[in-house]
C-alpha positions in Angstrom: 25.2 75.4 58.6 26.8 73.5 61.5 27.1 75.1 65.0 30.5 76.1 66.3 30.7 73.2 68.7 30.3 70.8 65.7 33.4 72.1 64.1 36.5 69.9 64.0 38.6 70.1 67.1 41.7 71.4 65.2 39.6 74.3 63.8 38.3 75.2 67.3 41.8 75.1 68.7 43.1 77.4 66.0 40.2 79.8 66.7 40.8 79.9 70.4 44.5 80.5 69.9 43.7 83.9 68.3 41.2 85.0 70.9 41.7 87.1 74.0 40.7 86.0 77.5 37.4 87.9 77.5 36.3 86.2 74.2 37.2 82.8 75.4 35.4 83.4 78.7 32.3 84.4 76.7 32.5 81.3 74.5 33.0 79.1 77.6 29.5 80.2 78.8 27.8 79.2 75.5 27.2 75.6 76.6 28.5 72.8 78.8 30.2 70.9 75.9 32.1 74.0 74.8 33.1 74.8 78.4 34.4 71.3 78.8 36.3 71.5 75.5 38.0 74.7 76.5 38.8 73.5 80.0 40.4 70.3 78.6 42.6 72.2 76.1 46.4 72.0 76.5 47.8 75.2 78.1 49.9 75.8 75.0 46.7 76.3 72.9 45.5 79.1 75.1 46.4 82.8 74.8 48.3 84.6 77.6 45.8 86.6 79.6 48.6 88.9 80.9 46.7 89.6 84.2 48.5 91.8 86.7 46.8 90.4 89.8 44.6 87.6 91.0 42.8 87.5 94.4 40.9 84.7 96.1 39.0 85.6 99.3 37.1 83.0 101.3 34.7 83.7 104.2 30.9 83.0 104.0 31.3 83.0 100.3 34.2 82.9 97.8 35.3 86.0 95.9 37.7 86.0 93.0 39.0 89.1 91.4 41.5 89.3 88.6 42.5 91.4 85.6 44.7 94.2 84.5 44.8 97.8 85.6 42.4 98.6 82.8 39.8 95.7 83.2 38.8 93.7 86.3 36.7 90.6 86.5 34.8 90.0 89.8 33.3 86.6 90.6 31.2 85.9 93.7 30.3 82.3 94.7 27.5 82.1 97.2 26.9 78.9 99.1 23.6 80.2 100.6 21.8 80.3 97.3 24.3 78.2 95.2 24.9 81.0 92.8 27.8 82.5 90.8 27.9 86.1 89.7 30.3 87.8 87.3 30.5 91.6 87.6 27.1 91.6 89.3 25.3 89.3 86.8 24.1 86.3 88.9 23.3 82.8 87.8 21.9 80.1 90.1 23.6 76.8 89.8 21.0 74.3 91.0 22.8 71.0 90.4 26.5 72.1 91.0 28.7 72.2 94.0 29.6 75.8 94.4 33.1 75.1 95.8 33.8 72.9 92.8 32.7 75.6 90.4 34.9 78.2 92.1 38.0 76.0 92.0 37.3 75.0 88.4 37.1 78.7 87.5 40.3 79.5 89.3 42.0 76.7 87.4 40.7 78.2 84.2 42.1 81.6 85.1 45.5 80.2 86.0 45.8 78.2 82.8 45.6 81.4 80.9 48.2 83.2 83.0 51.6 82.5 81.4 53.3 85.8 82.1 54.4 86.8 85.7 51.7 88.3 87.9 52.5 91.5 89.9 50.6 90.0 92.9 48.6 86.9 93.9 46.4 87.1 97.0 44.9 84.2 98.9 42.9 85.3 101.9 41.2 82.5 103.9 39.1 84.2 106.6 37.7 80.9 107.8 38.5 79.7 111.4 39.7 76.1 111.5 36.8 75.3 113.9 34.1 77.0 111.9 34.5 76.2 108.2 32.0 77.3 105.6 34.0 75.3 103.0 35.6 72.4 104.9 37.1 70.6 101.9 38.6 73.8 100.4 42.3 73.0 100.9 42.0 69.4 99.9 40.2 70.3 96.6 42.6 73.2 95.9 45.5 70.8 96.4 44.0 68.4 93.8 43.5 71.3 91.4 47.1 72.5 91.7 48.4 69.0 91.2 46.3 68.7 88.1 47.5 72.1 86.9 51.1 70.9 87.3 52.9 74.2 87.2 53.9 77.0 89.5 52.2 80.3 89.8 54.6 83.1 88.6 54.1 86.1 90.8 56.3 88.9 92.2 54.2 89.2 95.4 52.4 86.4 97.3 50.1 87.6 100.0 48.2 85.1 102.2 45.9 85.2 105.2 45.2 82.1 107.4 44.9 81.0 111.0 47.5 78.2 110.7 50.7 77.0 109.2 48.8 74.3 107.2 46.7 77.0 105.7 49.7 78.9 104.4 51.4 75.7 103.3 48.4 74.8 101.1 49.3 77.6 98.8 53.0 78.6 99.4 54.6 75.6 97.6 52.8 76.3 94.3 54.4 79.8 94.0 57.3 80.0 91.6 60.3 80.7 93.8 62.3 82.1 90.9 59.9 85.0 90.4 58.8 85.6 94.0 60.2 88.7 95.6 57.8 89.5 98.4 56.1 87.1 100.8 53.4 88.5 103.1 51.7 86.3 105.7 48.7 87.7 107.7 46.8 86.0 110.5 43.1 86.3 111.2 44.1 88.0 114.5 47.3 90.0 115.0 47.7 88.4 118.4 47.8 84.9 117.0 51.0 82.8 117.2 51.6 80.4 114.3 54.1 77.6 113.8 56.8 78.3 111.2 59.0 75.2 111.1 57.6 74.0 107.7 57.3 77.4 106.1 61.0 78.3 106.7 62.1 75.1 104.9 60.4 76.0 101.6 62.3 77.2 98.6 59.9 80.2 98.4 60.9 81.4 101.9 64.6 81.0 101.2 64.6 82.8 97.9 62.2 85.7 98.7 63.8 89.1 99.1 61.2 90.7 101.4 59.3 88.9 104.2 56.3 90.2 106.2 54.8 88.1 109.0 52.2 90.0 111.1 51.8 87.4 113.9 54.0 85.8 116.6 56.2 83.2 114.9 56.8 80.0 116.8 59.2 77.1 116.3 61.8 78.7 114.0 65.5 79.4 114.4 67.1 82.9 114.2 69.2 81.6 111.4 66.0 81.3 109.3 65.5 85.1 109.3 68.9 86.7 108.8 69.5 86.6 105.1 66.7 88.9 103.9 67.3 92.5 102.8 64.0 93.4 104.6 62.0 91.4 107.1 59.2 92.1 109.5 58.6 89.4 112.1 57.2 89.1 115.6 58.7 86.8 118.3 57.2 86.3 121.8 60.8 86.3 123.2 64.4 86.1 122.1 67.3 84.5 123.9 70.6 86.3 124.6 72.4 83.9 122.3 70.1 84.7 119.4 70.3 88.4 120.0 74.1 88.2 120.0 74.0 86.2 116.8 71.8 88.8 115.1 74.2 91.6 116.2 77.1 89.8 114.6 75.2 89.2 111.4 74.2 92.9 111.3 77.8 94.0 111.9 79.0 91.8 109.0 76.4 93.2 106.7 77.2 96.8 107.6 80.9 96.2 106.9 80.1 94.8 103.5 
């Protein structure tokens, strides 16, 4: 009897279409050929995982958490011993680049997510002058380009120490589903440039904005159209203050 990997591709595709994410994840770990076959499948051939949240956290290692309220998957990618663990079960990956493995797994998870997430978190705790994963944003950018679709999420929460860090993720969020945009610094006393962020479709279409740092290089006009906004400025001119008062008066009358 032939093994499952020796089955015709059409048969394998039909099998995978009827499986849930957990079953496909198990099959993906059977062997490298099967993993590559699944990873190369067209998104239309994959079931919808219907996750409610996905989190990616980067510091000395990379942690990915995703799932529904009833089932969570927790991955940890350790650079120190070149290992990956899933829900506490560790495997040492001797001949693999751990960052590449983590990004490939994220791509795999995103390919399955066809419905809208409740929330997507990307928290990069690395300082720009002390990077554990120096090629992170370049490789993420290549992966998102290959994925070639937006992430549908109601909430996008990010943590970084720079505008470029935020901008590596922000443009790939679907502006049509995004309602809340939350930007966090590594230090609440940080000041971060905003001129590129405020030009994005995601910024303009979000309903609720939260920026827990001192915003630089942005106009007061960029912040007056939101139902709810939290933002810190180092200073505000009399002209800008007068403009905000006029906008507020108009909104109160309406």
